[in-house]
C-alpha positions, 0 to 999 in steps of 0.5 A: 345636488346629490344622486340621492336627491335625483332619485326622488325627482319625477321625470318632469323634474329630470327634464327641466333641471338637467336635460333641457339645460344640457341641450341649451348649453350645447347651443340648442335654441329653446324657442325654435329648436327644442320641441318638448312633449311632441305628440306624434300620433293621436292614439288609435280609435277603438270601436266596439258596439257604441263604445269608442275609446282612444288608445295611447298616443305616441309622444316624444319627450323631445324632438330637436329641429334644425329649423321649425318642422325640419327635425334632426334628433329625438331625445327620450327622458326617464326618471333617475330610478332608470338607467341612462339608456332605458329610453333608447329603444323608444327614442329609435322608434320615434326617430324612425317615424320622423325619418331622422338618424339621431336618437338619445336617451337620458336619466339626467346623469348623461346621455346614450347617443345612437347614431344611424348615419354610420359616422361614429366609431360605435353605433351607440356611445355614452356621453357625459351630461355636459357633452351633448352634440351642438346643432352644427355638429349634428348638421355636419353629420346629417349633411355628410349622411345625406350627401348635400351640396351647399346649393342643395342644402339651401333648398332642403333646409328652407323655412316652412310657411308658419301660420302657427299650424304644426304639421303632423309627423307624416306631413313633415316627412312627405314635405321634407322628403320631396324637398330633399329629393328635388334639391338633389335634382330628382324631377319625377316624384310620387307621393302616396297619402291616404284620403283625409291626411292633408295632401293639399296642405302638404302640396302647399308647403312643398310649393311654398318652400321651393317658391320662396327659396327661388328654386322654382319660380312658376308652378302649376297645380293640376286637379280634375274637379272645380270644387278641389281647385276652388276650395284649395285657392281659398283655404290651403293656398290662401298665402299665395294670394296676389301671385296666384290665379285660376286657369279658367274663364268662369268668374266665381265667388267662393264662401270660406269656412268662416262665412266670408266670401272671396272672388277667385282671380282668373288667369284667362280672359273671355277669349281663353288667352292666358295672362302670364304675369302670375307665378302660381297657377291652378287649373282643371286639366279639362280646361287646358286640353281636349280632343280637338287642337283648338282646345289644347290651350296649354300649347300657348305656353312655352314648354319651359314656362313651368318649373314645377307641376303638381298633379292632384289625384294622379291615379285618375288617368294621368299615366295613360299615354293618350290621357289629357294629363299625360299630354300636358305633362309631356309638353312641360317635360322640363318641369319637376313633376309631382304626382299626389295620390291616395291610391297608386294605380297599378293594373295590367294596363296603367301604372303611375309608378311607371311614370313618376317612379317609386313613391318618395313617401307613403302614408297609407289608410292603415297607418292613418287608422293605426295612428288615430288620424283617420276614422276606423269603420264597422262593416255591415254585410247584408245578404239579399236572397235574390243576390245569393240565389239569383233570379230566374223568371217564371215561364211567361213572366212579363216586365212593367211594359208587358214584355216577356222577360228573357228566360235566364239566370240573372245575378248581382251583376245584372241587378239595376244594370240590365234588370231592375227588381224594384222590391230589391231597391225598396228593401235596401232603402228600408234597411238603410232607414232602419239603421239610421233609426236604430242608431238614434241619429237620423241626421247623420250624413249618408252616401248611397253608391248606386249602379248608375244615375237612373238607379240613384234616382230610383234609390232616392225615391225609395228613401224618400218614401221610407223617410216621409216624416223627415222629408216633410220637415225639409225636402232636401233630407234625401237628394240625388247628386249626380253629374247630370242633376243640377239641383243636386250638384247645387247642394253638394257644398251643403252636404260637405259643410259640417254646419249645414244640416241638409242634405242628409242622405244622398244617392250617387253613382260615381261622382262622389267616390273621390275628391269630396271632403265629406268630413261628417259622413258617418254611413256609406252604403254600397249597392253596386259592385266595385271592381277596382281596388283603387276605387274601393279605397277612394270610396272608403276615403269618403268616411275616414275623416275624424270630426271631433266637433261633432263626435264623429270617430268612426263610420259604417260601411253597409255593403249589399253587393259583397264589395267589402271582399276587397278587405280580404285582398292582401293588396288592400293598403299594402305598399304599392307594387309595380305590376306592369312596365310597358315597353316603348311600343306597348299599349298603356290602356286597353283597346276600344275604350269608350270616351264618354262625354260628361258634364263636370261640376261647373256645367262645362261639357268636357271629354274624359280621355282614356279608359272607361268611366273612372272613379268620380266620373258619372256614367251615362244615365240608365244605359249600360252597353252589354258586350258587343252591343249598343246601349239597351234599355233596362228591364223592370220587374215588379212584385217578385219580392226580396228579403235579407237572409243574413246580416253580420257586423264586422270591426277592424281589429288592432292589426287592421283585419276585419273580425266578427266579434262582440264587445265581450269577445274583444275585451276578453281577447285583449285582457288575456293577451295582457294577462296570460292566466287568472293567476297572472292578473291576481298577482299583478292586482295584489302587487299594485298599491294603486289599483287605479294604476292598472285601470288607467293602463288598460284605458291607455291601451283602449280598454275603458273598463267603466265604459265596458261595464256600462255597455255590458250593463254590469256595475262591477268592480274593475277587478270583477269585470276582468276576472269574469270577462277574461277568465269566466270567474264568478263576479261579486258586486261591490256591495257584496265585497264591502259586506264581506270585509265588514263581516270578517271584522278585520279592523277590530285593532283600531279605535272607534273613530278609525273604524268609523273612517274605514267603514265610511270608506267601504261604503264609499267604495260600494256606492261610488266605486272609489278605488283611489283610497290612498288619496287623502283628499277624500277625507275633506268630503262628506261624510268624512268632513262631518267626522273631523278635519283631515288631520284629525282623522289621520291622527286617529290612526297614528301618523299619516303613514299609519293611515295609508297602511290601514287604507292599503290593508282595507283595499287588500281585504276587499280582494282577499277571498279571490286572492 
């Protein structure tokens, strides 16, 4: 087949006729080693107003695997009109995403090979089409580059558990980086993965591969919530059934997503004795330890009992030297220990990087949103007059009980903690309800974060009064879910279940700030200050899950307390930074921290050891100890009013920054980045035979001109939409454009039937906005089908090429005035 033939081939033809055969001829297995058209990202979700579109996703033409999910190279293909190396920069980008050292580009004539291992005489080499490296050759280079011993390689390249579910690229990176580090003897690892990115699935694959390769025989998965352990056992860890048990004395039946029920296997009897016959153990750290010696049942097991320990949500206290988790980890110090967290804890007092080491792999909230795997957010900032101005009681002002209110200036830190202005609570409830009504969906799952349990109770009541019509349909429409509220806790599973309609709105203080997988949560309301970046990220994580089945692509944060100022913090979702490295005698936690007793979600009383209430742990109800004093009751003041003085909506822009920007501003900014001047756009539009191609390109970049036109209430040609929104040019309607062409009578050189076809095409454009005139199939539909057959109508112009030229002239005539 000659070169000329190749030039007419599509990229798909080049791949199937030249590149895939070349790979197979070099020994790559089509079924297990050659992955074609691998989607690496989902395409960023872009939100403006009610407009939601996905940007272009990243897709590698080929990913080559040593074994399924263990990638080693990327090959980027181009059609033969391109040079052989035109795809190499793209291939390098994808290779870096997949953390592999080999990138290739091809146009069907040969390959350009980019070797990042430093083992080739030149970094880039041109290879003939029949000289692609074999799997063994790339593996040899990879082994040398990574410094694998034969024993390490056996672990590092052990198979994944395969149930047909392909891990996302960052999950493969996290699993492969962890396995590789452990195979080389590293025994303390930290994995940073944003909430909603599949930490538990990642942990499962790490355990599976280490367990199956017999590198690790006994494993402990530690968490701090029963709901996390139970759901993990029946979902991600299900393949371990028969070898897995929970370290608990409480028998429990769990309902799985498909409606089937399952009894959890327990590893402890009623006398809290541990059955040592299992290999995979899951447990709450609260069930294994406590402040008293008899509660420290982990000491029943020998220090070398576990080979591997994974600590889920390890930002919660595990690094503090007197914490319960640290105590367990130190007892089993010979085990390999992996910390999983969404938010590395880096404060003046505690650091899990200090304990586990620098992250072996990080995948941040920002990366998840950029890749389109996590939902972006709008922020509504509501400023209440009382919060801005503060509240100072008038002389003689009394509280609800008739006591005089102390004369001082009360501010946001006081409201609902030491002083309660009931009108403020009602105002928040009214605004939340108004948002739900205006959104057109009053059934969207909503979490309202309050100062404490008592505030959550009052907020529940205010929301019930504002939504009496919905509460009449089902009393669970609004519920409080806090650590001391059994009725609320019983409904937690239903709130999380996308299939269960109730509860809809829940009020809480800290219980739901972490570890609860509320996939369909669309509104998060912040009515308490959030001091810690760790907790702020955790709370954002309640909304970041995308749920395509219910059309949930973004969520809204409604902020009444200025908590979203954390977005402006340069540390927000940057790489973890080591702040504090305590010496041997330095404290890991601040002195004089209380150790509140709380009720966990299974009703067992446990003690939190370490700092004050951590994210996800409820504070004592309704009591707040001011500095240096004992618990004091709150002051309730009625009838003093509260109003919203200012409100603004902000969006995430393409760089992950919050901006206050209308849809029109957003569109204009993006278009002027794409086309610097009106002349640039006019030149591109007139040069492009297929105008639809420009529209399709913009849609791939996240600008769907049809949807934008609908949102702006304008039924304009995409050409006019771009000219007006980006450059302020006066728009014409499609009807006006069609009429202008008819008035100029630019088709008088054609015969009667040809002119009739062109006039009908103009009408089709004016009525339906058709842009793809060069698609001859249009001649098969009304009104053309009544004028004659497709072949007859094209013959009225001469040959098919003459018809296509006439159509191009027609399209150019539509835009002649502006061009």
